[in-house]
Each structure stands twice: as structure tokens, then as C-alpha cells.
TITOR-76126 format. One record per residue (C-alpha): residue number from 0; residue in three letters; x, y, z. Coordinates in Angstrom, 1 decimal. Layout:
N
rec num=NUM residu=ALA px=X py=Y pz=Z
...
//
This chain:
74
rec num=0 residu=MET px=6.6 py=0.2 pz=17.1
rec num=1 residu=GLU px=3.9 py=-2.3 pz=17.4
rec num=2 residu=ARG px=0.6 py=-1.6 pz=15.6
rec num=3 residu=SER px=-2.5 py=-1.1 pz=17.7
rec num=4 residu=LEU px=-5.2 py=-3.8 pz=17.8
rec num=5 residu=LEU px=-7.4 py=-1.5 pz=15.7
rec num=6 residu=GLN px=-4.7 py=-1.2 pz=13.0
rec num=7 residu=ARG px=-4.3 py=-5.0 pz=12.9
rec num=8 residu=VAL px=-8.0 py=-5.6 pz=12.8
rec num=9 residu=GLU px=-8.4 py=-3.0 pz=10.0
rec num=10 residu=ALA px=-5.7 py=-4.7 pz=8.0
rec num=11 residu=PHE px=-7.3 py=-8.1 pz=8.6
rec num=12 residu=LEU px=-10.8 py=-6.9 pz=7.5
rec num=13 residu=LYS px=-9.2 py=-5.7 pz=4.2
rec num=14 residu=GLU px=-7.3 py=-9.0 pz=3.8
rec num=15 residu=ALA px=-10.2 py=-11.2 pz=4.6
rec num=16 residu=GLN px=-12.8 py=-9.0 pz=2.8
rec num=17 residu=MET px=-14.9 py=-9.4 pz=5.9
rec num=18 residu=PRO px=-17.5 py=-6.9 pz=7.2
rec num=19 residu=PRO px=-16.8 py=-5.4 pz=10.6
rec num=20 residu=THR px=-19.9 py=-6.8 pz=12.2
rec num=21 residu=VAL px=-19.2 py=-10.3 pz=11.0
rec num=22 residu=PHE px=-15.7 py=-10.1 pz=12.4
rec num=23 residu=GLY px=-16.8 py=-8.8 pz=15.8
rec num=24 residu=ARG px=-19.5 py=-11.5 pz=16.1
rec num=25 residu=ALA px=-17.1 py=-14.3 pz=15.0
rec num=26 residu=SER px=-14.2 py=-13.2 pz=17.1
rec num=27 residu=VAL px=-15.7 py=-12.1 pz=20.4
rec num=28 residu=ARG px=-19.5 py=-12.4 pz=19.9
rec num=29 residu=ASP px=-19.9 py=-8.6 pz=19.7
rec num=30 residu=PRO px=-21.0 py=-7.2 pz=16.3
rec num=31 residu=ARG px=-20.1 py=-3.7 pz=17.5
rec num=32 residu=LEU px=-16.5 py=-4.5 pz=18.4
rec num=33 residu=VAL px=-14.9 py=-2.8 pz=15.4
rec num=34 residu=SER px=-17.2 py=0.2 pz=15.6
rec num=35 residu=ASP px=-16.4 py=0.5 pz=19.3
rec num=36 residu=LEU px=-12.6 py=0.2 pz=18.7
rec num=37 residu=ARG px=-12.9 py=2.9 pz=16.1
rec num=38 residu=GLY px=-14.6 py=5.1 pz=18.7
rec num=39 residu=GLY px=-11.8 py=4.6 pz=21.2
rec num=40 residu=ARG px=-12.8 py=1.5 pz=23.1
rec num=41 residu=GLU px=-9.8 py=0.1 pz=25.0
rec num=42 residu=PRO px=-9.9 py=-3.8 pz=25.0
rec num=43 residu=GLY px=-8.5 py=-5.8 pz=27.8
rec num=44 residu=ARG px=-5.8 py=-8.5 pz=27.4
rec num=45 residu=ARG px=-8.3 py=-11.3 pz=27.3
rec num=46 residu=MET px=-10.2 py=-9.7 pz=24.4
rec num=47 residu=ILE px=-7.0 py=-8.9 pz=22.6
rec num=48 residu=GLY px=-6.1 py=-12.5 pz=22.9
rec num=49 residu=ARG px=-9.4 py=-13.7 pz=21.6
rec num=50 residu=VAL px=-9.2 py=-11.3 pz=18.6
rec num=51 residu=GLU px=-5.7 py=-12.3 pz=17.8
rec num=52 residu=HIS px=-6.5 py=-16.0 pz=18.1
rec num=53 residu=PHE px=-9.5 py=-15.6 pz=15.7
rec num=54 residu=MET px=-7.4 py=-13.8 pz=13.1
rec num=55 residu=ASN px=-4.6 py=-16.4 pz=13.3
rec num=56 residu=MET px=-7.0 py=-19.3 pz=13.0
rec num=57 residu=TRP px=-8.8 py=-17.7 pz=10.1
rec num=58 residu=ARG px=-5.5 py=-17.2 pz=8.3
rec num=59 residu=GLU px=-4.4 py=-20.7 pz=9.0
rec num=60 residu=THR px=-7.7 py=-22.1 pz=7.6
rec num=61 residu=HIS px=-7.7 py=-19.9 pz=4.5
rec num=62 residu=ARG px=-4.0 py=-20.1 pz=3.7
rec num=63 residu=GLY px=-3.6 py=-20.9 pz=0.0
rec num=64 residu=ALA px=-7.3 py=-20.5 pz=-0.7
rec num=65 residu=ALA px=-8.4 py=-18.6 pz=-3.8
rec num=66 residu=PRO px=-9.1 py=-14.9 pz=-3.1
rec num=67 residu=ARG px=-12.7 py=-14.0 pz=-2.7
rec num=68 residu=ARG px=-14.3 py=-12.0 pz=-5.5
rec num=69 residu=GLU px=-16.3 py=-8.9 pz=-4.8
rec num=70 residu=ARG px=-20.0 py=-9.1 pz=-5.2
rec num=71 residu=GLY px=-21.0 py=-8.1 pz=-8.7
rec num=72 residu=ALA px=-17.5 py=-8.5 pz=-10.1
rec num=73 residu=ARG px=-17.1 py=-10.5 pz=-13.2
//
């Protein structure tokens, strides 16, 4: 069974250590995207395509990069 867009986005946020508002703004110019998806928003095919494209491009750009450290971690 294919995972929902929200499940894929949640996994990406964890992988990228990216705040939801930054993700929404960067992917579809909507800082409330993730909050709205969590609240039941049903995205259209075009939006799904834009979100998937952003995640794929981010992964391609960051492949092999050192993992980001959490703020305050030493």
C-alpha cells in the first residue's frame, strides 16, 4: 500500500531535520502546508507533484552530505 503524502512528508521532515513551515514555504510557497495536511487538507495532483519534486531535488542535492547537528548538541 502506498504511503500518503502526509506520511512521506513527515518522514522527509525527520530525515532533513527541517521545520514544517520551512518545508511548506520551500516546496509550495505555503508555510501552513504541513499543518493543513495534518488537519485533513487534500492536496491536488499538481501540489503533490510539486512537493514530491522538492523532496527529490533536496535529497539529490544533499546526498552524501554530513548529517546536520541539532542546535545545542556538542
